[in-house]
N, CA and C atoms as an extended XYZ file, in Angstrom:
345
Properties=species:S:1:pos:R:3:atomname:S:1:resname:S:1:resid:I:1 pbc="F F F"
N       -19.798      -13.473      -23.202 N   MET     1
C       -18.985      -14.450      -22.500 CA  MET     1
C       -17.605      -13.884      -22.166 C   MET     1
N       -16.976      -13.194      -23.134 N   LYS     2
C       -15.665      -12.605      -22.875 CA  LYS     2
C       -15.746      -11.562      -21.767 C   LYS     2
N       -16.830      -10.798      -21.777 N   ARG     3
C       -16.991       -9.777      -20.743 CA  ARG     3
C       -17.111      -10.425      -19.358 C   ARG     3
N       -17.854      -11.517      -19.263 N   LEU     4
C       -18.002      -12.224      -17.994 CA  LEU     4
C       -16.653      -12.728      -17.502 C   LEU     4
N       -15.851      -13.316      -18.358 N   LEU     5
C       -14.526      -13.794      -17.962 CA  LEU     5
C       -13.638      -12.644      -17.510 C   LEU     5
N       -13.723      -11.515      -18.201 N   PHE     6
C       -12.956      -10.340      -17.823 CA  PHE     6
C       -13.344       -9.867      -16.424 C   PHE     6
N       -14.652       -9.807      -16.148 N   LEU     7
C       -15.125       -9.372      -14.837 CA  LEU     7
C       -14.719      -10.350      -13.739 C   LEU     7
N       -14.763      -11.631      -14.042 N   LEU     8
C       -14.328      -12.631      -13.062 CA  LEU     8
C       -12.839      -12.497      -12.769 C   LEU     8
N       -12.056      -12.222      -13.808 N   ALA     9
C       -10.618      -12.046      -13.618 CA  ALA     9
C       -10.327      -10.837      -12.734 C   ALA     9
N       -11.084       -9.773      -12.895 N   LEU    10
C       -10.894       -8.590      -12.051 CA  LEU    10
C       -11.253       -8.870      -10.601 C   LEU    10
N       -12.270       -9.679      -10.392 N   ALA    11
C       -12.735       -9.978       -9.031 CA  ALA    11
C       -11.868      -11.010       -8.338 C   ALA    11
N       -11.124      -11.800       -9.056 N   ALA    12
C       -10.378      -12.918       -8.487 CA  ALA    12
C        -9.430      -12.528       -7.363 C   ALA    12
N        -8.610      -11.489       -7.493 N   PRO    13
C        -7.702      -11.193       -6.383 CA  PRO    13
C        -8.433      -10.915       -5.070 C   PRO    13
N        -9.526      -10.231       -5.100 N   ALA    14
C       -10.272       -9.943       -3.877 CA  ALA    14
C       -10.954      -11.189       -3.346 C   ALA    14
N       -11.460      -12.011       -4.216 N   ALA    15
C       -12.214      -13.184       -3.793 CA  ALA    15
C       -11.322      -14.280       -3.245 C   ALA    15
N       -10.084      -14.354       -3.710 N   PHE    16
C        -9.236      -15.475       -3.332 CA  PHE    16
C        -8.045      -15.070       -2.475 C   PHE    16
N        -8.116      -13.926       -1.847 N   GLY    17
C        -7.005      -13.480       -1.018 CA  GLY    17
C        -6.923      -14.250        0.287 C   GLY    17
N        -5.716      -14.453        0.763 N   HIS    18
C        -5.498      -15.098        2.053 CA  HIS    18
C        -5.341      -14.022        3.118 C   HIS    18
N        -5.704      -14.353        4.340 N   ALA    19
C        -5.497      -13.417        5.444 CA  ALA    19
C        -4.005      -13.386        5.746 C   ALA    19
N        -3.380      -12.243        5.564 N   SER    20
C        -1.966      -12.123        5.893 CA  SER    20
C        -1.834      -11.312        7.183 C   SER    20
N        -0.786      -11.616        7.919 N   LEU    21
C        -0.541      -10.952        9.192 CA  LEU    21
C        -0.076       -9.521        8.921 C   LEU    21
N        -0.803       -8.534        9.459 N   ASP    22
C        -0.454       -7.127        9.276 CA  ASP    22
C         0.485       -6.631       10.361 C   ASP    22
N         0.143       -6.891       11.628 N   ARG    23
C         0.963       -6.429       12.744 CA  ARG    23
C         0.602       -7.221       13.991 C   ARG    23
N         1.456       -7.092       15.000 N   THR    24
C         1.255       -7.825       16.248 CA  THR    24
C         1.589       -6.939       17.441 C   THR    24
N         1.079       -7.342       18.591 N   SER    25
C         1.440       -6.731       19.859 CA  SER    25
C         1.550       -7.855       20.882 C   SER    25
N         2.741       -8.064       21.452 N   PRO    26
C         3.996       -7.397       21.192 CA  PRO    26
C         4.432       -7.576       19.726 C   PRO    26
N         5.269       -6.648       19.256 N   GLU    27
C         5.751       -6.731       17.887 CA  GLU    27
C         6.656       -7.943       17.719 C   GLU    27
N         6.631       -8.517       16.527 N   ALA    28
C         7.504       -9.648       16.205 CA  ALA    28
C         8.957       -9.235       16.407 C   ALA    28
N         9.744      -10.123       17.002 N   ALA    29
C        11.174       -9.947       17.239 CA  ALA    29
C        11.485       -8.783       18.184 C   ALA    29
N        10.512       -8.387       19.002 N   SER    30
C        10.733       -7.269       19.923 CA  SER    30
C        11.124       -7.777       21.307 C   SER    30
N        11.615       -6.856       22.118 N   THR    31
C        11.876       -7.115       23.524 CA  THR    31
C        10.950       -6.212       24.316 C   THR    31
N        10.185       -6.801       25.233 N   VAL    32
C         9.253       -6.025       26.042 CA  VAL    32
C         9.680       -6.083       27.502 C   VAL    32
N         9.479       -4.982       28.193 N   ARG    33
C         9.810       -4.922       29.619 CA  ARG    33
C         8.572       -5.356       30.398 C   ARG    33
N         8.707       -6.415       31.165 N   GLY    34
C         7.585       -6.927       31.937 CA  GLY    34
C         6.672       -7.785       31.073 C   GLY    34
N         5.866       -8.553       31.733 N   SER    35
C         4.983       -9.499       31.046 CA  SER    35
C         3.790       -8.792       30.413 C   SER    35
N         3.564       -8.982       29.107 N   PRO    36
C         2.351       -8.426       28.505 CA  PRO    36
C         1.128       -9.203       29.008 C   PRO    36
N        -0.025       -8.547       29.009 N   GLU    37
C        -1.246       -9.209       29.466 CA  GLU    37
C        -1.867      -10.086       28.393 C   GLU    37
N        -1.602       -9.742       27.123 N   GLU    38
C        -2.155      -10.525       26.026 CA  GLU    38
C        -1.301      -10.355       24.785 C   GLU    38
N        -1.535      -11.239       23.826 N   VAL    39
C        -0.934      -11.133       22.505 CA  VAL    39
C        -2.068      -10.841       21.535 C   VAL    39
N        -1.849       -9.859       20.644 N   LYS    40
C        -2.852       -9.474       19.658 CA  LYS    40
C        -2.232       -9.556       18.267 C   LYS    40
N        -2.998      -10.098       17.325 N   LEU    41
C        -2.564      -10.204       15.944 CA  LEU    41
C        -3.646       -9.616       15.049 C   LEU    41
N        -3.245       -8.703       14.163 N   TRP    42
C        -4.167       -8.097       13.203 CA  TRP    42
C        -3.883       -8.678       11.826 C   TRP    42
N        -4.941       -9.009       11.102 N   PHE    43
C        -4.819       -9.603        9.772 CA  PHE    43
C        -5.458       -8.723        8.709 C   PHE    43
N        -5.194       -9.066        7.458 N   SER    44
C        -5.690       -8.279        6.332 CA  SER    44
C        -7.148       -8.568        5.994 C   SER    44
N        -7.686       -9.690        6.470 N   HIS    45
C        -9.064      -10.090        6.174 CA  HIS    45
C        -9.783      -10.487        7.467 C   HIS    45
N       -11.089      -10.450        7.443 N   ALA    46
C       -11.892      -10.920        8.572 CA  ALA    46
C       -11.637      -12.411        8.796 C   ALA    46
N       -11.716      -12.835       10.052 N   LEU    47
C       -11.404      -14.212       10.434 CA  LEU    47
C       -12.640      -14.962       10.891 C   LEU    47
N       -12.608      -16.283       10.731 N   GLU    48
C       -13.646      -17.174       11.243 CA  GLU    48
C       -13.259      -17.546       12.679 C   GLU    48
N       -13.999      -17.097       13.676 N   PRO    49
C       -13.623      -17.319       15.073 CA  PRO    49
C       -13.438      -18.780       15.469 C   PRO    49
N       -14.287      -19.656       14.989 N   ALA    50
C       -14.235      -21.056       15.432 CA  ALA    50
C       -13.000      -21.800       14.919 C   ALA    50
N       -12.320      -21.247       13.908 N   PHE    51
C       -11.205      -21.963       13.293 CA  PHE    51
C        -9.909      -21.163       13.301 C   PHE    51
N        -9.784      -20.223       14.225 N   SER    52
C        -8.581      -19.403       14.330 CA  SER    52
C        -7.964      -19.611       15.703 C   SER    52
N        -6.673      -19.943       15.739 N   THR    53
C        -6.006      -20.248       17.002 CA  THR    53
C        -4.677      -19.504       17.116 C   THR    53
N        -4.317      -19.209       18.354 N   VAL    54
C        -3.024      -18.622       18.683 CA  VAL    54
C        -2.513      -19.347       19.915 C   VAL    54
N        -1.250      -19.747       19.876 N   GLN    55
C        -0.607      -20.352       21.040 CA  GLN    55
C         0.677      -19.592       21.326 C   GLN    55
N         0.944      -19.352       22.608 N   VAL    56
C         2.202      -18.736       23.033 CA  VAL    56
C         2.970      -19.813       23.787 C   VAL    56
N         4.199      -20.070       23.333 N   LEU    57
C         5.015      -21.150       23.875 CA  LEU    57
C         6.299      -20.599       24.482 C   LEU    57
N         6.737      -21.211       25.583 N   ASP    58
C         8.012      -20.811       26.177 CA  ASP    58
C         9.155      -21.527       25.465 C   ASP    58
N        10.390      -21.347       25.946 N   LYS    59
C        11.560      -21.919       25.269 CA  LYS    59
C        11.549      -23.444       25.252 C   LYS    59
N        10.799      -24.058       26.161 N   ASP    60
C        10.700      -25.514       26.205 CA  ASP    60
C         9.511      -26.047       25.407 C   ASP    60
N         8.751      -25.155       24.781 N   GLY    61
C         7.590      -25.576       24.001 CA  GLY    61
C         6.317      -25.713       24.818 C   GLY    61
N         6.352      -25.298       26.080 N   LYS    62
C         5.165      -25.371       26.936 CA  LYS    62
C         4.242      -24.191       26.623 C   LYS    62
N         2.951      -24.487       26.479 N   GLN    63
C         1.974      -23.439       26.195 CA  GLN    63
C         1.770      -22.596       27.442 C   GLN    63
N         1.948      -21.260       27.315 N   VAL    64
C         1.867      -20.363       28.466 CA  VAL    64
C         0.708      -19.373       28.364 C   VAL    64
N        -0.075      -19.449       27.302 N   ASP    65
C        -1.256      -18.591       27.226 CA  ASP    65
C        -2.399      -19.252       27.983 C   ASP    65
N        -3.504      -18.555       28.121 N   ARG    66
C        -4.647      -19.069       28.885 CA  ARG    66
C        -5.630      -19.882       28.030 C   ARG    66
N        -5.226      -20.228       26.817 N   LYS    67
C        -6.033      -21.066       25.906 CA  LYS    67
C        -7.409      -20.452       25.644 C   LYS    67
N        -7.422      -19.120       25.520 N   ASP    68
C        -8.693      -18.424       25.295 CA  ASP    68
C        -8.660      -17.578       24.006 C   ASP    68
N        -8.073      -18.131       22.961 N   THR    69
C        -8.025      -17.428       21.674 CA  THR    69
C        -9.423      -16.996       21.272 C   THR    69
N        -9.523      -15.731       20.835 N   ARG    70
C       -10.824      -15.245       20.368 CA  ARG    70
C       -10.623      -14.143       19.342 C   ARG    70
N       -11.496      -14.145       18.358 N   VAL    71
C       -11.538      -13.052       17.401 CA  VAL    71
C       -12.347      -11.946       18.056 C   VAL    71
N       -11.837      -10.724       17.990 N   ASP    72
C       -12.493       -9.590       18.621 CA  ASP    72
C       -13.852       -9.353       17.960 C   ASP    72
N       -14.952       -9.348       18.731 N   PRO    73
C       -16.280       -9.175       18.128 CA  PRO    73
C       -16.466       -7.809       17.459 C   PRO    73
N       -15.713       -6.807       17.896 N   ALA    74
C       -15.835       -5.472       17.308 CA  ALA    74
C       -14.891       -5.255       16.129 C   ALA    74
N       -13.909       -6.149       15.968 N   GLU    75
C       -12.909       -6.000       14.908 CA  GLU    75
C       -12.542       -7.397       14.402 C   GLU    75
N       -13.220       -7.866       13.368 N   ALA    76
C       -13.102       -9.246       12.897 CA  ALA    76
C       -11.738       -9.599       12.318 C   ALA    76
N       -10.845       -8.622       12.179 N   LYS    77
C        -9.487       -8.879       11.681 CA  LYS    77
C        -8.479       -9.038       12.818 C   LYS    77
N        -8.945       -8.948       14.063 N   LEU    78
C        -8.080       -9.004       15.241 CA  LEU    78
C        -8.361      -10.271       16.033 C   LEU    78
N        -7.295      -11.020       16.334 N   VAL    79
C        -7.407      -12.192       17.195 CA  VAL    79
C        -6.503      -11.959       18.395 C   VAL    79
N        -6.975      -12.396       19.591 N   ARG    80
C        -6.237      -12.173       20.827 CA  ARG    80
C        -6.183      -13.444       21.671 C   ARG    80
N        -5.193      -13.491       22.530 N   VAL    81
C        -5.112      -14.537       23.546 CA  VAL    81
C        -4.466      -13.906       24.779 C   VAL    81
N        -5.013      -14.203       25.965 N   THR    82
C        -4.446      -13.639       27.190 CA  THR    82
C        -3.329      -14.541       27.712 C   THR    82
N        -2.483      -13.929       28.540 N   LEU    83
C        -1.305      -14.628       29.042 CA  LEU    83
C        -1.311      -14.708       30.555 C   LEU    83
N        -0.812      -15.815       31.066 N   ALA    84
C        -0.452      -15.880       32.477 CA  ALA    84
C         0.801      -15.019       32.607 C   ALA    84
N         1.160      -14.583       33.824 N   PRO    85
C         2.388      -13.798       33.959 CA  PRO    85
C         3.599      -14.576       33.420 C   PRO    85
N         4.363      -13.906       32.556 N   LEU    86
C         5.507      -14.544       31.913 CA  LEU    86
C         6.801      -14.191       32.631 C   LEU    86
N         7.645      -15.187       32.819 N   ALA    87
C         8.982      -14.958       33.365 CA  ALA    87
C         9.855      -14.364       32.259 C   ALA    87
N        10.933      -13.700       32.623 N   PRO    88
C        11.844      -13.223       31.586 CA  PRO    88
C        12.312      -14.389       30.710 C   PRO    88
N        12.424      -14.127       29.416 N   GLY    89
C        12.871      -15.156       28.493 CA  GLY    89
C        12.274      -14.969       27.109 C   GLY    89
N        12.546      -15.954       26.256 N   ALA    90
C        12.081      -15.912       24.873 CA  ALA    90
C        10.782      -16.703       24.733 C   ALA    90
N         9.885      -16.179       23.895 N   TYR    91
C         8.585      -16.807       23.661 CA  TYR    91
C         8.307      -16.857       22.164 C   TYR    91
N         7.553      -17.864       21.777 N   ARG    92
C         7.187      -18.056       20.381 CA  ARG    92
C         5.668      -18.055       20.275 C   ARG    92
N         5.145      -17.300       19.303 N   VAL    93
C         3.710      -17.233       19.049 CA  VAL    93
C         3.439      -17.996       17.757 C   VAL    93
N         2.589      -19.009       17.843 N   VAL    94
C         2.239      -19.837       16.686 CA  VAL    94
C         0.767      -19.600       16.390 C   VAL    94
N         0.456      -19.245       15.143 N   TRP    95
C        -0.926      -18.932       14.803 CA  TRP    95
C        -1.366      -19.668       13.547 C   TRP    95
N        -2.664      -19.928       13.526 N   ARG    96
C        -3.334      -20.532       12.365 CA  ARG    96
C        -4.715      -19.906       12.314 C   ARG    96
N        -5.044      -19.274       11.198 N   VAL    97
C        -6.338      -18.613       11.079 CA  VAL    97
C        -7.034      -19.039        9.797 C   VAL    97
N        -8.344      -18.989        9.859 N   LEU    98
C        -9.176      -19.226        8.685 CA  LEU    98
C        -9.855      -17.907        8.369 C   LEU    98
N        -9.589      -17.391        7.169 N   SER    99
C       -10.230      -16.132        6.793 CA  SER    99
C       -11.677      -16.399        6.410 C   SER    99
N       -12.476      -15.360        6.426 N   ALA   100
C       -13.903      -15.488        6.133 CA  ALA   100
C       -14.147      -16.037        4.734 C   ALA   100
N       -13.157      -15.913        3.831 N   ASP   101
C       -13.325      -16.451        2.473 CA  ASP   101
C       -12.917      -17.919        2.377 C   ASP   101
N       -12.534      -18.531        3.508 N   GLY   102
C       -12.264      -19.968        3.539 CA  GLY   102
C       -10.815      -20.378        3.376 C   GLY   102
N        -9.872      -19.451        3.364 N   HIS   103
C        -8.460      -19.794        3.197 CA  HIS   103
C        -7.741      -19.826        4.539 C   HIS   103
N        -6.885      -20.818        4.717 N   VAL   104
C        -6.098      -20.973        5.932 CA  VAL   104
C        -4.741      -20.304        5.740 C   VAL   104
N        -4.308      -19.573        6.761 N   SER   105
C        -2.963      -19.007        6.815 CA  SER   105
C        -2.368      -19.400        8.156 C   SER   105
N        -1.047      -19.564        8.197 N   LYS   106
C        -0.406      -19.904        9.458 CA  LYS   106
C         1.000      -19.340        9.484 C   LYS   106
N         1.533      -19.225       10.679 N   GLY   107
C         2.879      -18.704       10.829 CA  GLY   107
C         3.269      -18.625       12.288 C   GLY   107
N         4.404      -18.011       12.530 N   GLU   108
C         4.882      -17.844       13.896 CA  GLU   108
C         5.843      -16.675       13.958 C   GLU   108
N         6.026      -16.164       15.165 N   PHE   109
C         7.004      -15.114       15.418 CA  PHE   109
C         7.402      -15.206       16.878 C   PHE   109
N         8.473      -14.534       17.223 N   GLY   110
C         8.954      -14.569       18.601 CA  GLY   110
C         9.041      -13.190       19.199 C   GLY   110
N         9.113      -13.154       20.518 N   PHE   111
C         9.392      -11.926       21.266 CA  PHE   111
C        10.089      -12.335       22.563 C   PHE   111
N        10.708      -11.353       23.205 N   GLU   112
C        11.428      -11.625       24.451 CA  GLU   112
C        10.889      -10.730       25.555 C   GLU   112
N        10.826      -11.281       26.757 N   VAL   113
C        10.388      -10.541       27.937 CA  VAL   113
C        11.617      -10.317       28.817 C   VAL   113
N        11.805       -9.058       29.267 N   THR   114
C        12.859       -8.732       30.229 CA  THR   114
C        12.193       -8.226       31.509 C   THR   114
N        12.929       -8.292       32.618 N   PRO   115
C        12.335       -7.828       33.885 CA  PRO   115
C        12.011       -6.342       33.889 C   PRO   115
């Protein structure tokens, strides 16, 4: 019994980890020249496609992405959304993902577009 509890304790961090944001494109808090074609977010764990969303909002809170969030079929840790052409200005990316182990993570970051 003690051995079983010990083994469960060792497995717990892997089994109960949340998907954390590893990196983004455009990078968080960056300034990009010209409108990017899409926003990409990489996470530490595989994602559940049906329950993972990304929204890109302008300074007025209007959604400016094409509402086509998708987890990349070849890379289950990558979620993308395409963008309509963006005018110069500040944008906010709001995300909520469900990792394959059933945990929800959410957050946001910003970037700026210059001509």
